[in-house]
N, C-alpha and C positions, 0 to 999 in steps of 0.2 A: 566150531561156532564162530560166526562173524564177530569181530571185535571192533575194528576200525575200518569204516568204509573209506575208499579213496576220497580224500578231503573235498574235492570239487564235485564229486558225483551228484550230491544233492545240494550243490551251491547254485544250481540253475533253477530259477523259479519265475513265475509271472509277476511282474511289477509294473503297475500303471499300463498294462496292456502289452508290455514288451518282455522279451526274455532278458533276464539280467543276471550276471554272475555275482554271487555273494562271497567272493574270496575274501579272506581276512585283510588283504592289503588294500584293495580298491572295492569297497562294498557299499551297497545301498540296502538297508534292511527295512523290513516291515513285519512285525510279529503279530500273529493271531493267537490270542491266549484264551484257553478254556479253563474255567474255574475262577470265581471271584472271592474265594475264601481267603484264609490266612496266607498261604503260599502264592496263590494267584494274585492277590492284592499286592504283595511285596514285589512280585515280578514286574507289575506295572510301574511301581515306584522306582525300581531299579532302571527300567527302560527310560523313564523320564529324566533320570540323572546321568545315564550313560549316553554314549554316542560315538560316532565316527570321529568327531572332534569334541573338545570340551564344551563348546557352546551349543551342541546339537544333541538332543536326546534321540532315542530310537523310537520311530513311529510304531504304534501298536494299537490294536483294538481288541476288545473282548468279544468272544464268539457269542452269538445270540442263540444258536441252535443247541438242542440237546444231543448229547453224544450218541444216543441210540437212534437218532433220526437222520438218516442219510441225506434226505432232500434238504434239510435245514443246514447240515454241514456244507453241502455243495453250494448253497446260497451264500453262506458266510465267506467261503473261499472266492466265489465269483465277485462278491461285493468288496471285500477287503483287499484281495489280490496280495496275499502275504508272500514273503520269501521263506518264512519258517513258521511252524506251528508249535506252540508250547502247551502241553496238556497237564494242568494241575487240577483237573476235575475228577473227583472220585467221591465215593461215599464211605466214610469211616465210622459213622454211627454216632449218635448223641445220647447220653453224654460221653460214651466211649464205645469201644468195639463190641462190648457185650450186646449192644442193640442189634448187631448184625446177625446174631444167632437166631433171632426170631423174625428177621426180615431178609431172608436169603434171596428171594427172587428180585427184590429191589437192588441188592448188592450185585447180583449177576448182571442185571440189566445195564448198570452203569460201569462197574469195574471191569467186567469181562466183555460183554457184547458192545458196549459203548466205546471202550478203548480200542477194540479191534476194528470197529467201524471207522473211527477217526484215522487209524493207521492206514487202512485200505484206501480211504478217500485221499489222504495225503500222498500215498504212493502213486495213485493214478495221476496226480497233478505234479509229480516230481518234487514234492516238498518233504523236507526233513521234519520229523516229529520228535520233539524232546518230551519224554514221558517221565513225570515225577512220580516215582514208585516207592517201594518200601524194601528194606533189608530185613524186616521182621518175618523172614521165611526160614530161618535157621534157629537151632538151639544147640548149646554146647553138647558135645558127644565125645566118645573115646578118642577120635582122631583130632578133635578140637577142644581139649579140656579147658575148663575155666581157669584163667590165670596163666595159661601156657604161652600166650603170645602168638599162637597159631590161629590165624583167622580164616574164615571161609572165603574162598576165591570166587570170582564171577562165574566160572564154569562149573562149580560144584552144584549138585542136585539139592534142592531144598529138602530139609528134614523136619521142619516144624509144621505140624498139622493141628495145633491146639485151638485155633480159632478159625471160624469160617472166613473172616476178613483176610487173614493171611493165606488161607487156602485159595481164595479167588485171585489174590495178587500173584501167587506162585503159578497158578494156572495160566493167567494171561501173559505172564513173563515168558513162559515156555513157548507159547504160540507166537509172541512177538519176535522171537528169534528168527522166524521165517521172513520178516520184513527187513530189508536192507536199508530202509530209510528211517529207522527208529533208533533213538538213543534212550536207554532206560537207566534212570538214576535211582539207586537203592539208598534212600535216606533212612535214618533211624532216630527215634526219640528226639525229634527236633527241638532245638532251643534257640530263642532269639533274645535280643535286648529288651523286647517288650514283655515284661514279666506278668502283665495282666492278661495275656492271651490264654484262653482256656486250653488250647492245644499245646502250649509250651510245657515241656517236661518239668521245668522247675516249678511252674505254677501248679502242675498236677501233684507233685510230691510234697510241696509245702502246705497243701490243703489237708494232708492226712497226718495223724499223730503217729501212725506206724507205717513203715515202708520196708520193703525187702532191701537187701544190700548185696547186689551182684554187679560185678564189673561188666560194662556194656560199651559197644561202639555207639556213638551219638553224633548228631549233625548240628553244628552251630550254623544256622542258616544265614546269619548276617555275613559270614565269610563265604559260605558255599553257594548261595544263590547267585551272587555276581560271577562266580566261577562257572556256573551253569550257563550263563549268558555267553561267556567266552567260549564255552564248548559248542554252543549253537553256532557262533561265528566261525569256529574251526570245522564245522560240519562233522563232528564226531558222532559215531553210531555205535551200536552194540550195547552190552550191559556194563555198567560201572558201579562198583561199590562207592557210595557217596556219603561217607562220614569222615570226620576228622581222624587222623592216625591215632592209634592207641585206644585204650579203654579207660573208663572212669566209673566208679561205683556210686550208688545212691548216696551213701554216707559222705563220700568225697565231695560230691556236688553240694550237699547240705552244709558241709563244713565251710565251703567257700561262701555259701549264702549267709551263714552265720558271721563269717569274718567281714564280709563286705556290706551286707544289707541289714541284718537283724541279730545283734549279739545275744538277744534273749531267746532266740528260737530254740526249741527243744523237740526232740523226736525219739522214737524207739524203733527197734527192728522186729520183724517177724519173718518166719521161714516160708518157703513156697507152699508147704502144706497148709499153713495158716492162711496164706493169701488165697488159696484155692477155695476157701470157705466163703469168701466175700466177693468173688468174681464169678461170672458165668463162663467166660472163655479164658483159656490159659494165655499167658503172656510169654512172648519170645525174649530170650536172653542169649546174646551171642557176641562174638567179635568178628568183624569183617576185615579182610585183608585189603588195604587200600593202596598197595604198592603201585598198581596201575595208574590210579589217580595222582598219586604223589609224583610219579615219573613225568606225568604230563604237566603238573603244577607243583614244582619243587618248593614253592613258597608256602604251601599249605601248612598251617600250624597244627601241632598236636592238640588233642581234645582239651587238655587242661589249659594250655597257653591260649587257645582260641577262646575258651570260656572267660578267662580273665580279661583278655583284650577287648572282646566284643560284647560281653554280657555284664560282667561284674564291675569292671572299672567304670563304664558309663553309668551304672546304677549305684555307685558307691555312696553309702550313707554314713559309714562308720568313720 
């Protein structure tokens, strides 16, 4: 499996009508971003703050085309003339992934056909595509027991088939392996400092009186999304587990919430069998091995340290 493309291979792209090198040392960037949701919106804000120098942000535009419409994607590329494409566009379902179980064709259209369509268009134009995906394609098993510290590595075959959403994400990931211009980031249970976001894992579990209590790999996106921009600049490709090192349980997260945010907060636990009675699709629980990401970015914080620094300290009320 391809893991890291030669770094300059997809550093050549059309910029203002000319071929330009986007090497990390001497670079001019322009990003084309798909998806204006939570992650896509944050990527735009990061681009505004980042840049080649402190006073210059990264130029970017949001794509106007639908992922499944090839002509619209081509028009976007011809108009924007990007150096890199960031794909944060996907359908996760509202209010949650249970929606996907009854809207399968819509999920396939965007998450599978649309993503592959964008990857192919980018490949034809010599553009690297950063694909913000999911690590919810595994579940603990005999080789990766809960609490063992043995995480799933990038090359291991997905073993979780409990939700149609996860099934499509695993399906498209397998096909994207054939594209040497794609970097796939497997995020999980995203958490940010904006505790009001519906997709924020903390927001989700604090809205319920009962939660399961299972250690999981999670992604603190305040720390990880800027790293993803650096990965774009380095022209990294292949599959990357994209969570903070280590695992943390639901109870451990809620204990931190209680310590920093709401001392009066109370909750109780239920087991998976009880959870299954109130959800349509099963939920993935796993630990991902992030040694590959940690080797590339040694400064990456553990999940608990990252939560404290980027989420709980900024929101501290106690």
